[in-house]
C-alpha positions as CSV (number, residue, x, y, z in Angstrom):
1,X,8.5,-35.8,-12.1
2,X,11.3,-33.5,-13.3
3,X,11.5,-31.9,-16.7
4,X,14.4,-34.2,-17.7
5,X,12.6,-37.3,-16.6
6,X,9.5,-36.3,-18.6
7,X,11.6,-35.8,-21.7
8,X,13.3,-39.2,-21.3
9,X,10.0,-41.0,-21.0
10,X,8.4,-38.9,-23.8
11,X,5.8,-37.6,-21.4
12,X,4.7,-34.0,-21.2
13,X,5.4,-32.0,-18.2
14,X,2.4,-32.1,-15.8
15,X,0.4,-28.8,-16.1
16,X,0.2,-26.6,-13.0
17,X,-3.1,-24.8,-12.6
18,X,-2.9,-21.1,-11.7
19,X,-3.4,-20.9,-8.0
20,X,-1.7,-24.3,-7.3
21,X,1.5,-24.7,-5.4
22,X,4.5,-24.7,-7.9
23,X,5.7,-28.2,-8.4
24,X,9.2,-27.6,-9.8
25,X,12.2,-25.7,-8.7
26,X,11.9,-23.3,-11.6
27,X,8.2,-22.7,-10.6
28,X,9.3,-21.9,-7.0
29,X,12.0,-19.5,-8.3
30,X,9.4,-17.7,-10.5
31,X,7.1,-17.3,-7.6
32,X,9.8,-15.9,-5.4
33,X,10.8,-13.4,-8.2
34,X,7.2,-12.3,-8.5
35,X,6.9,-11.7,-4.7
36,X,10.3,-9.8,-4.6
37,X,9.5,-7.7,-7.7
38,X,6.1,-6.6,-6.4
39,X,7.4,-5.9,-2.8
40,X,10.5,-4.0,-3.8
41,X,8.7,-1.7,-6.2
42,X,6.2,-0.9,-3.5
43,X,9.0,-0.3,-1.0
44,X,10.5,2.3,-3.4
45,X,7.1,4.1,-3.6
46,X,6.7,4.3,0.2
47,X,10.3,5.1,0.8
48,X,9.7,8.3,-1.1
49,X,6.4,9.0,0.8
50,X,8.1,8.3,4.1
51,X,11.0,10.6,3.3
52,X,8.7,13.4,2.4
53,X,6.8,12.9,5.7
54,X,10.0,12.8,7.8
55,X,11.4,15.9,6.2
56,X,8.2,17.9,6.1
57,X,9.5,20.6,8.4
58,X,12.7,21.0,6.3
59,X,10.8,21.0,3.0
60,X,8.5,23.7,4.5
61,X,11.5,26.0,5.1
62,X,13.2,25.4,1.7
63,X,10.1,25.5,-0.5
64,X,7.5,27.5,1.3
65,X,9.5,30.0,3.4
66,X,8.5,28.7,6.8
67,X,10.5,30.6,9.4
68,X,10.3,28.0,12.1
69,X,8.7,24.8,10.6
70,X,6.7,24.5,13.8
71,X,3.5,23.1,12.5
72,X,2.1,26.3,11.1
73,X,1.3,27.6,7.5
74,X,4.6,26.4,6.0
75,X,4.0,22.8,7.1
76,X,0.4,23.0,6.0
77,X,1.4,24.1,2.5
78,X,4.0,21.4,2.3
79,X,1.4,18.8,3.3
80,X,-1.0,20.4,0.8
81,X,1.5,19.8,-2.0
82,X,1.5,16.1,-1.0
83,X,-2.4,16.2,-0.9
84,X,-2.6,17.7,-4.4
85,X,-0.5,14.8,-5.7
86,X,-3.2,12.5,-4.5
87,X,-5.7,14.3,-6.7
88,X,-4.0,12.9,-9.8
89,X,-4.0,9.4,-8.5
90,X,-7.5,8.7,-9.9
91,X,-6.3,9.8,-13.3
92,X,-3.4,7.3,-13.0
93,X,-5.9,4.7,-11.9
94,X,-8.3,5.4,-14.8
95,X,-5.5,5.2,-17.4
96,X,-3.1,2.6,-15.9
97,X,-5.7,0.2,-14.4
98,X,-7.5,-0.5,-17.7
99,X,-4.1,-0.6,-19.4
100,X,-3.0,-3.4,-17.0
101,X,-6.2,-5.3,-17.8
102,X,-5.5,-5.1,-21.5
103,X,-1.7,-5.4,-22.0
104,X,-0.8,-7.2,-18.7
105,X,0.1,-6.4,-15.2
106,X,3.9,-6.8,-15.6
107,X,4.3,-4.1,-18.3
108,X,2.4,-1.5,-16.3
109,X,4.4,-2.3,-13.2
110,X,7.7,-1.6,-15.1
111,X,6.3,1.8,-16.2
112,X,5.1,2.9,-12.8
113,X,8.4,2.1,-11.0
114,X,10.3,4.0,-13.7
115,X,8.2,7.1,-13.4
116,X,8.3,7.0,-9.7
117,X,12.1,6.7,-9.6
118,X,12.7,9.6,-12.0
119,X,10.3,11.9,-10.2
120,X,11.6,11.2,-6.7
121,X,15.2,11.6,-7.8
122,X,14.4,14.9,-9.4
123,X,13.1,16.3,-6.1
124,X,16.6,15.8,-4.7
125,X,17.9,18.1,-7.4
126,X,15.4,20.9,-7.3
127,X,16.3,24.5,-6.5
128,X,14.9,26.0,-3.3
129,X,12.8,29.1,-2.7
130,X,15.9,31.1,-1.8
131,X,17.5,30.4,-5.2
132,X,14.6,30.1,-7.6
133,X,11.7,31.9,-6.0
134,X,8.2,30.7,-6.7
135,X,9.5,28.3,-9.4
136,X,10.8,26.0,-6.6
137,X,7.4,25.0,-5.1
138,X,6.0,24.8,-8.6
139,X,8.7,22.3,-9.6
140,X,8.2,20.4,-6.4
141,X,4.4,20.2,-7.1
142,X,5.1,18.9,-10.7
143,X,7.4,16.1,-9.3
144,X,4.7,15.2,-6.8
145,X,2.1,15.1,-9.5
146,X,4.1,12.7,-11.6
147,X,4.6,10.5,-8.5
148,X,0.9,10.7,-7.8
149,X,0.0,9.6,-11.3
150,X,2.4,6.6,-11.2
151,X,1.2,5.7,-7.7
152,X,-2.3,5.5,-9.2
153,X,-1.1,2.3,-11.0
154,X,1.7,1.1,-8.8
155,X,0.0,-0.3,-5.7
156,X,-2.9,-1.8,-7.5
157,X,-0.7,-3.4,-10.1
158,X,1.7,-4.8,-7.5
159,X,-1.2,-6.2,-5.3
160,X,-3.0,-7.7,-8.3
161,X,0.1,-9.2,-9.7
162,X,1.2,-10.7,-6.4
163,X,-2.3,-12.1,-5.7
164,X,-2.6,-13.6,-9.2
165,X,0.9,-15.2,-8.9
166,X,0.4,-16.7,-5.4
167,X,-1.0,-20.2,-4.6
168,X,-4.6,-20.0,-3.4
169,X,-3.8,-21.6,0.0
170,X,-1.0,-19.1,0.8
171,X,-2.2,-15.9,-0.8
172,X,-2.5,-14.2,2.5
173,X,1.0,-15.1,3.7
174,X,2.7,-14.3,0.4
175,X,0.6,-11.3,-0.2
176,X,1.6,-9.9,3.1
177,X,5.1,-9.4,1.8
178,X,3.8,-6.5,-0.3
179,X,3.0,-4.7,2.9
180,X,6.2,-6.0,4.3
181,X,7.9,-4.1,1.5
182,X,5.7,-1.0,2.3
183,X,6.8,-1.1,5.9
184,X,10.5,-1.6,4.9
185,X,10.2,1.4,2.7
186,X,8.8,3.5,5.5
187,X,11.2,2.2,8.0
188,X,14.2,2.8,5.7
189,X,13.0,6.3,5.2
190,X,12.8,6.8,9.0
191,X,16.2,5.3,9.6
192,X,17.9,7.3,6.9
193,X,16.2,10.6,7.8
194,X,16.6,10.3,11.5
195,X,20.2,9.2,11.3
196,X,20.9,12.2,9.1
197,X,19.2,14.5,11.5
198,X,21.0,13.0,14.5
199,X,24.5,12.9,13.0
200,X,24.5,16.1,11.0
201,X,22.1,18.2,13.0
202,X,18.8,19.8,12.0
203,X,20.5,22.9,10.7
204,X,22.7,21.0,8.3
205,X,19.8,19.0,7.0
206,X,17.8,22.2,6.5
207,X,20.8,23.7,4.6
208,X,21.0,21.0,2.0
209,X,21.4,17.5,3.3
210,X,17.7,17.0,2.9
211,X,18.5,16.1,-0.7
212,X,20.3,12.9,0.2
213,X,17.3,10.7,1.0
214,X,15.5,11.6,-2.2
215,X,18.6,10.8,-4.3
216,X,18.9,7.4,-2.6
217,X,15.7,6.5,-4.4
218,X,17.5,6.3,-7.7
219,X,19.6,3.2,-7.0
220,X,16.7,1.6,-5.2
221,X,14.3,2.3,-8.0
222,X,16.7,1.0,-10.7
223,X,17.1,-2.2,-8.8
224,X,13.3,-2.7,-8.7
225,X,13.1,-1.8,-12.4
226,X,15.7,-4.5,-13.3
227,X,13.9,-7.2,-11.3
228,X,10.5,-6.2,-12.8
229,X,11.8,-6.4,-16.4
230,X,12.7,-10.0,-15.7
231,X,9.3,-11.0,-14.5
232,X,6.8,-13.0,-16.6
233,X,3.0,-12.3,-16.6
234,X,0.8,-13.4,-13.7
235,X,-0.5,-17.0,-14.3
236,X,-4.2,-16.1,-13.6
237,X,-4.1,-13.2,-16.1
238,X,-2.2,-15.3,-18.7
239,X,-4.9,-18.0,-18.4
240,X,-7.7,-15.4,-18.8
241,X,-6.0,-14.0,-21.9
242,X,-5.5,-17.4,-23.5
243,X,-9.2,-18.2,-23.0
244,X,-10.3,-14.7,-24.2
245,X,-11.8,-13.9,-20.8
246,X,-10.4,-10.3,-20.9
247,X,-12.4,-7.3,-22.2
248,X,-11.6,-4.5,-24.7
249,X,-13.3,-2.0,-22.5
250,X,-12.4,-2.8,-18.9
251,X,-13.2,0.7,-17.6
252,X,-16.8,0.7,-18.9
253,X,-17.3,-3.0,-17.9
254,X,-16.2,-2.5,-14.3
255,X,-18.2,0.7,-13.7
256,X,-21.3,-0.9,-15.1
257,X,-21.1,-4.4,-13.7
258,X,-18.9,-4.1,-10.6
259,X,-19.8,-0.7,-9.1
260,X,-20.8,-2.3,-5.8
261,X,-17.4,-3.8,-5.4
262,X,-15.8,-0.5,-6.2
263,X,-17.8,1.2,-3.4
264,X,-16.9,-1.6,-0.9
265,X,-13.3,-1.3,-1.7
266,X,-13.4,2.5,-1.5
267,X,-15.0,2.4,2.0
268,X,-12.4,0.0,3.3
269,X,-9.6,2.1,1.8
270,X,-10.9,5.1,3.8
271,X,-9.9,3.2,7.0
272,X,-6.8,1.6,5.5
273,X,-5.1,4.7,4.3
274,X,-6.4,7.2,6.9
275,X,-4.8,4.9,9.5
276,X,-1.7,4.3,7.4
277,X,-1.0,7.9,6.5
278,X,-1.8,9.4,9.9
279,X,0.3,6.8,11.8
280,X,3.3,6.4,9.5
281,X,3.2,9.6,7.5
282,X,1.9,12.3,9.8
283,X,3.1,11.1,13.2
284,X,6.7,12.6,12.8
285,X,5.2,16.0,12.1
286,X,2.5,15.6,14.8
287,X,4.9,14.5,17.5
288,X,7.4,17.3,16.9
289,X,5.3,20.1,15.5
290,X,2.1,19.8,17.6
291,X,3.2,18.0,20.7
292,X,6.6,19.5,21.0
293,X,8.5,16.2,21.3
294,X,12.1,15.9,20.0
295,X,12.2,15.1,16.3
296,X,14.7,12.4,16.8
297,X,12.8,10.9,19.7
298,X,9.5,10.7,17.9
299,X,11.2,9.3,14.8
300,X,13.0,6.5,16.7
301,X,9.8,5.5,18.5
302,X,8.2,5.1,15.1
303,X,11.2,3.0,13.9
304,X,10.7,0.7,16.9
305,X,7.0,0.4,16.0
306,X,7.7,-0.4,12.4
307,X,10.3,-3.0,13.4
308,X,7.6,-4.8,15.5
309,X,5.2,-4.5,12.5
310,X,7.8,-6.2,10.2
311,X,8.0,-9.2,12.6
312,X,4.2,-9.5,12.9
313,X,3.0,-8.9,9.2
314,X,3.9,-12.4,7.7
315,X,2.5,-14.4,10.6
316,X,-0.7,-12.3,10.5
317,X,-1.0,-12.9,6.8
318,X,-0.6,-16.6,7.3
319,X,-3.3,-16.5,10.0
320,X,-5.7,-14.9,7.5
321,X,-5.2,-18.0,5.3
322,X,-6.5,-20.2,8.1
323,X,-9.2,-18.2,9.8
324,X,-10.3,-15.9,7.0
325,X,-9.6,-12.3,6.1
326,X,-12.9,-10.9,7.5
327,X,-12.5,-11.8,11.2
328,X,-9.1,-10.1,11.3
329,X,-10.2,-7.0,9.4
330,X,-13.4,-6.6,11.4
331,X,-11.3,-6.8,14.6
332,X,-8.9,-4.1,13.4
333,X,-11.8,-1.8,12.2
334,X,-13.5,-2.1,15.6
335,X,-10.2,-1.5,17.3
336,X,-9.7,1.8,15.5
337,X,-13.3,2.9,16.2
338,X,-12.9,2.3,19.9
339,X,-9.2,2.8,20.7
340,X,-7.9,5.6,18.4
341,X,-8.7,8.5,20.7
342,X,-7.3,6.9,23.9
343,X,-4.1,5.9,22.0
344,X,-3.7,9.5,20.8
345,X,-4.2,10.8,24.3
346,X,-1.3,8.6,25.5
347,X,1.0,10.4,23.0
348,X,0.5,13.6,24.9
349,X,1.4,12.2,28.3
350,X,4.9,13.2,29.5
351,X,6.0,9.6,29.8
352,X,8.0,7.9,27.1
353,X,6.7,4.4,27.9
354,X,3.1,5.5,27.7
355,X,3.8,7.4,24.4
356,X,5.3,4.2,23.0
357,X,2.3,2.2,24.2
358,X,-0.1,4.6,22.4
359,X,1.9,4.2,19.1
360,X,2.1,0.4,19.7
361,X,-1.7,0.1,19.9
362,X,-2.2,2.0,16.6
363,X,0.6,0.0,15.0
364,X,-0.8,-3.3,16.1
365,X,-4.2,-2.5,14.6
366,X,-2.4,-1.4,11.4
367,X,-0.6,-4.7,11.2
368,X,-3.9,-6.6,11.2
369,X,-5.1,-4.4,8.4
370,X,-2.1,-4.3,6.1
371,X,-1.3,-8.0,6.5
372,X,-4.5,-9.0,4.7
373,X,-5.1,-6.1,2.4
374,X,-3.1,-7.2,-0.7
375,X,-4.8,-10.6,-0.7
376,X,-8.3,-9.2,0.1
377,X,-8.8,-6.2,-2.3
378,X,-7.7,-7.9,-5.6
379,X,-10.1,-10.7,-4.8
380,X,-13.1,-8.3,-4.8
381,X,-13.1,-8.4,-8.7
382,X,-13.1,-10.9,-11.5
383,X,-9.9,-11.3,-13.5
384,X,-10.9,-9.3,-16.6
385,X,-11.4,-6.1,-14.6
386,X,-9.4,-6.7,-11.5
387,X,-6.7,-4.1,-12.1
388,X,-9.2,-1.5,-13.2
389,X,-11.6,-2.0,-10.3
390,X,-8.8,-2.0,-7.8
391,X,-7.1,1.1,-9.2
392,X,-10.3,3.1,-9.6
393,X,-11.8,2.3,-6.1
394,X,-8.5,2.6,-4.3
395,X,-7.3,5.8,-5.9
396,X,-10.6,7.8,-5.8
397,X,-11.0,6.9,-2.1
398,X,-7.4,7.8,-1.4
399,X,-7.5,11.0,-3.3
400,X,-10.7,12.5,-1.7
401,X,-10.8,10.9,1.7
402,X,-7.5,9.4,2.9
403,X,-4.9,11.4,1.0
404,X,-5.8,14.8,2.4
405,X,-6.0,13.4,6.0
406,X,-2.6,14.8,7.1
407,X,-3.4,18.3,5.8
408,X,-6.9,18.3,7.2
409,X,-5.8,17.0,10.6
410,X,-2.9,19.5,10.8
411,X,-5.1,22.4,9.9
412,X,-8.0,21.3,12.2
413,X,-5.5,21.2,15.1
414,X,-4.3,24.7,14.2
415,X,-7.9,26.0,13.9
416,X,-9.4,24.3,17.0
417,X,-6.5,23.7,19.2
418,X,-7.8,20.1,19.8
419,X,-4.8,17.8,19.6
420,X,-7.0,14.7,19.6
421,X,-8.1,15.3,16.0
422,X,-6.0,12.4,14.5
423,X,-7.7,10.0,17.0
424,X,-11.2,11.2,16.0
425,X,-10.3,11.0,12.3
426,X,-9.2,7.4,12.7
427,X,-12.3,6.5,14.8
428,X,-14.7,7.7,12.1
429,X,-12.7,5.9,9.5
430,X,-12.9,2.7,11.6
431,X,-16.7,2.9,11.5
432,X,-16.8,3.3,7.7
433,X,-14.3,0.4,7.3
434,X,-16.3,-1.9,9.5
435,X,-19.4,-1.4,7.4
436,X,-17.5,-2.0,4.2
437,X,-15.9,-5.2,5.5
438,X,-19.3,-6.7,6.4
439,X,-20.3,-6.2,2.8
440,X,-17.3,-8.2,1.4
441,X,-17.3,-11.8,0.5
442,X,-14.8,-14.1,2.4
443,X,-12.1,-14.8,-0.2
444,X,-9.5,-16.7,1.9
445,X,-8.6,-19.9,0.0
446,X,-10.8,-18.9,-3.0
447,X,-9.6,-19.2,-6.5
448,X,-9.1,-15.9,-8.5
449,X,-9.5,-17.7,-11.8
450,X,-12.4,-17.2,-14.2
451,X,-15.1,-14.6,-14.8
452,X,-17.0,-15.0,-11.5
453,X,-16.5,-13.0,-8.3
454,X,-14.2,-14.9,-6.0
455,X,-15.6,-16.4,-2.8
456,X,-18.9,-18.0,-2.0
457,X,-21.9,-15.6,-2.2
458,X,-23.2,-16.5,1.2
459,X,-20.1,-15.2,2.9
460,X,-21.2,-11.6,3.0
461,X,-22.1,-10.4,6.5
462,X,-20.7,-12.0,9.6
463,X,-17.6,-14.2,9.1
464,X,-17.5,-18.0,9.5
465,X,-14.8,-20.7,9.1
466,X,-17.3,-22.7,7.0
467,X,-16.9,-20.1,4.2
468,X,-13.1,-20.6,4.1
469,X,-13.6,-24.3,3.8
470,X,-16.2,-23.9,1.0
471,X,-13.7,-21.7,-0.9
472,X,-10.9,-24.3,-0.5
473,X,-13.1,-27.1,-1.8
474,X,-14.2,-25.1,-4.8
475,X,-10.6,-24.0,-5.7
476,X,-9.4,-27.6,-5.3
477,X,-12.1,-29.0,-7.6
478,X,-11.3,-26.4,-10.3
479,X,-7.5,-27.1,-10.1
480,X,-8.2,-30.9,-10.5
481,X,-10.4,-30.2,-13.5
482,X,-7.6,-28.1,-15.0
483,X,-5.1,-31.0,-14.6
484,X,-7.6,-33.4,-16.1
485,X,-8.5,-31.3,-19.1
C-alpha cells in the first residue's frame, strides 16, 4: 500500500523492520543513497592510497632525494612514510569508533571524508626537497598522519553503515559494493597515474605533474561529502538508539566483553590487508623497481586485473548470501597459503602471459576475500559496540601487521636478495587468516539487530549450509515480530 493510499484510508504506513527489504520507492532510494555514499567515500580513500603507491618512485625523488628511484633507500623511506601513517590508525579507531557508536555512523562518516579530502589535496600542493629542504618530507608525513587518523574511522564506519542499512538477505551483495568502490578507487588511481606517465613521460611526472592525481581528490572528495551529508542514520543503529540499547562507554564495553571478536577480526585483517596492500599497493613498485619491468607495462597489467575484479565482486558477494561467508573466505585463505609463492614466481618469468596469470591468481583470491568482508566483519559485533569493535580490531591489525607489509617486503628483498618475499608474506598471512575464519560464526542471512552476537552459536568451526538457513529463519521471525508489535 502506498503512502497516499494509507492516508486516504486513515491507516498508518506499514512499519518496515530494519533488515527487511524496503517496501516503498522512497525506501529503495534511501537504500541506494546509503550504498552510494558508503562506496564513494571509500573510493576516495583508496584513490589516494593507490596514487601514492603508483607514484612511489617519483615521491622518493621529490621528497627523499632518491637519485634513481630504483627500489633502494629512497623508495623504502617513501614507503616508511606511508607505514608511519598506519601507526595513527589505531588512534583514529579508538576515538572515531566509539564516537560513531555514541553519536551515529553518518556523522562520523562525514567527518572522515572531509579530513581525508583536505589532507590528500594538500599533498598535491607541498613543496619538494629541492625547494624546502627537510621541511618537505616532514609536511608529507603530517599529511599522511591526518589521512591515517581519518582512515581509522572511514573504512569501519562505511562498512558498518552499509551493513546496518542493507536487507539481511542481500547484505553480502550490497555490501560488496563497498569493495567495488575500493577497487574503483585503486583502478582510477592506476588509470590516471599510468596515463600521465605514458602521455607526459616519466621525467615530466617527476618534474611536477605528480601533483595532478593528488589534486583530483578534491572534487572527488567534495562529491562524496555532499552525498554523505544527505544520508540518514542506519536503520539498525536508529532502532538500537530508540530502544536505549547503546552504551555510554562503548570502548570499555567492547574491550571487556568482546575481546575475542576483536582478536578474530584482527587475525582475519592480517590476511585481508597484507594481500590487499601487497597486490594492489606494492605491485607497481615491485614490478618496476625489483623485477625491472616497464612501469607502464606493470601498471596496465594491474588495471586489467582490477577490471576483472570489478566484474567478479558483486556476483561473489551475492554467492556469499546463498552459500555463506565462511566457505568462500576459507577457500581464499587456503589459496593464499598454497598459491602465493608460485604466483609470485610467475611474475619473474620473462613471458607477459605468465606474468598476467600470476597476477590473475592473486587477484581472484583477493576478489573472494573482499566481496564478503564488508558484510562479514561488522556482523562479528552487537550493535552497541559494532563501530568500536570493528575500528579497534581492524586498525590495530592494519597498523602493526598489514600496514608495514610493503616497507618490510621491500627492505627484506633489498637485504636478502630473495624476490619471493611477497609470496611468503602472503602465504603466512593466509595461514593466520584461515585460523581466524574458523573461529567466526556464520552470519550470512543473520539479523544485525539487538544486543546479541549475530549468527547461530554452533556455526563456529567448519561451515554448513544449515547455519545459513537457521540464520534466515531467526531473522524472519524477528522481522515478523517487529511488524506485529
